[in-house]
N, C-alpha and C positions, 0 to 999 in steps of 0.2 A: 284730147279727150274723146270718147267714141259718144257720138249722139245717134239717136234714130231719126227717122223721117219726120216725125213730130217734133223734134227739137228737144226730147228728153234724154236723160243718161241713160244708157244701156249697160247695166252691171254684167250682163253674161259674156260680154267680151273680155273681161277681167278674171273669170273663173277658169281655174287651172287644177286638174286633179293632183293631189299630194301623193306621191308614192314612196317617200322616206319612212324611217322608223318612227314609231309613236314614243310618246313620253313613257308609257308603260314599259315597251321593250328596251327603252334607255335604262330605265330603273333595274330591270332584270339583268341587263348586261353589267351595270355597276357592282350589283351584288355579287355576280358570279365573279368578277374581277377581284373584289374584296375576298372572298372565299379562298380563291386560289392564292392570293398573297398571305393569307393566314396559314393555309396548309404548307407553303413553302417556309415560312417562318419558324412554325411549331414542330414540323416533321421533316428536317432535311433528310435526303436520301443518303442511304450508307455509303455511297461512293463520293459524297462530297467530302472535300478535305476540311477537317475541323481545325479550328485554331489552337486546339489543347494538345500538346504533345502525348502521344500513346493513347488518345482517347477513343473510345468505341462507342458508337450510338447503338442504343437498343430500341428498335422500332416498336416493340410490344409495349413498351413503357410510355409511349405517346401516341396512343389510339386517337383516331380523328373520328367523331361521331358524324351522323348524317347532316347536322348543321354545319360542319366544318370547325367546330370548337374543339380545343384539346380537352380529353377528359381528365388528365393529370397535370399536374405543374411540373415545372423544370426542376430538375434536381442535379446539382453540380457534381455530386459523386459519380454519376454515370459516365462522365467524361474523363475521370481520373484514370491512370494506367493501373493495372491488377496489383502493382506492388505498394501502390498508395492506399488501398482498400484497408480499413481497420481489421486486425484480426483478433483472435482470443487472447493473444499476448498482449496486446495493446489496451484491453479493457481496465478499468480502475478496479484497483485491490479493495478489499473490505477495509473498513476503518480500523480494525484492530490490527491488520497486518501492515498498514500505513504507519500506525503508531509504534510498531516494533514488538507487538505482543503475539506471541505465537504459543498456544496452548500445548500443542504437541513438543515444542522444544522445552518448555516449562516442565512438562510432565517427566520427559527423558533426563532433564538435568537434576531435578528433585529425585528421581530413581537412582541416578548415578551417585548423588551425595549419600542416600540412605545405605547404598551398598558400597563402602570404600575398596572392596576387593575385587569388584568387576570392571570390565573394560568399558569405558565410556563411548558412547555412539559418536561417530564421525561427524554427524551434522550438528552437534553441541560443542564441538572444540573450539571454534571460532565465534561462538554466539556472545553478543553483548547485551543480551535482555536484562533489563533493571527492574522489570516489574515483579518478579519474584523475590528479588532481594529487598525491594521496598516493603513488600507484604510481609516478609520474615522479620524485618527490622522493627517495623509497627507491631506486630504480633509480640515480639520479645519486650518491647517497652510496655506494652498493654499488660502483659503477665506480671511485670515488675509492678505496674500501678495497682494491679488488684492485691499485691502484697504491701501496699502502702508505700511504695518507693517510686517517687516521680523522677525518672532518670531519662526522660526523652531527649534531653540535649546532650547528656552523657553518651547515650546509644549513637546516634548520629555523629557526634564529635569523634568518638573512638573509631568509628567506621571510615571517617574521612582521613583521620591521621594514620590509621593502618593501611589504607589504601595507598596513600603517599609513599609510606616507608616501602611496601611491598613493591610498589611500581619501580622505585629506584633500585631495590634489591634484584628484582627479576631482570631488569635491564642490563645490569652489571654481570650477571650470571649467565645470561643468553648470548647468542651471537649476533652481530649487528645485521645479519641477513634476515633474522626471524624476531623483530623487536615486538614487544607487547604494549597495548594501549591502557590507558587508565579505566576506560570503561569496562574492558575484559577484566582487570584485577577486581574492580568493584562488584561485577557480576558474580565472579567466582567466590569471592569472600563472603557476599551476601547469600548466595545460595547455600553455602556451607554453614551458615549460621542456624540451620533448620535444628540440628541436634540441640543446640543450645536453647531453643525455643521449647524443645521437648522436655529439657532438664528443667526450665524455669517453670512450666506449667506441671511439672511432677513435685515441685517443691510445695504444691498445696496439700499433698498426701504424705509426704515424708518430711523428716527434718534433716536438712542436709549440714547442720553446724556440727555434727559429730564426726567420728572416724569414718564411719560407713559413708556419709554424705560426701567427705572428701574423696573417698576411694570412687565413688560414682561419678562426682564431677571430673575426676581425672580420665575416667574412662570415655566420658563425653568430649573432653577436650582432645583425647587422642582420635576419637572418631571424627571430630571436625577437621583437625590438622591432616589426617590421611587422606580424607576427601578432598580437601584443597591441594594438598601437594600433588595428588593423582591427577587432578584437572590440569594444574600448571605444568607438571613434567610432561604430560601427554600432549597438550596444545603446543607448547614451546619446544618439543624435541629435546628435553633436558634429559638425556640418557645417563642414568646412575647418579642423578643429583635429587632424587625426591626426598632422600632423608635430610638433605642440606636445607630443602624448602620447607620441609614438615617443622622443623624446629622454630622458625620465626612465626609460623601459622600457629604453633601451640602457644607461644606468647601472646599473640593477638587474641585468641579464644579463651586464653586463661583470664584475661581481664573481664569478659563477659561472665566467666563462672564466678569471678569474686564478687560482681554485682549480683548475682543470683543468691550465693550463699550469704553474703553480709548484707 
């Protein structure tokens, strides 16, 4: 220890000038290092090899503000290849189209039924829409209900049996390369029931029990059978077999005519 001449402790001998960084400067250096680490983490350079195959980094989407914090969040879609990005074809379809209800096809098919001598549109040939047949069957049963005839079970039962019979007949008449499905047969028979619905509602105005009523009912039966046979022959490429298909269709729609008259 250092003592002066008087025997007291001399602190000036231990005084040394400190030339290193102060605590404030150390804090500033630590903050700068943290900001640099954040910039390297949130904003990698475009030349950096990304771990995602085909990924492309878009610097404009990760702007760093003056404080060194990212202005936007990380989005995984930015690292996907261009082929993986969603397009307009990958968007969700409307609810009615997902359920198989297409009003454009319903209108075209109804128009084809009302005009049995026209050529059907190619877009409705393989259509298996069941919304139209369900509405027509329900309308036919409701028209009978207004006449005091509760035949809901008969209507749907006849449609089911007729569909099974026509399905087996058409599969025997067509080639194995172009078979038909049960939903397709149900759709065609249900759509072609529309003239019978018109006949049933016309019974409110005219009495169909006489000879004139039978002639009118026969015309509507022929109308329905021609429309159904035209759709079957065109869709299944049954060349020269429309008359053969029209006969069982006439028997099928004749049952509905009997329900309307009697």
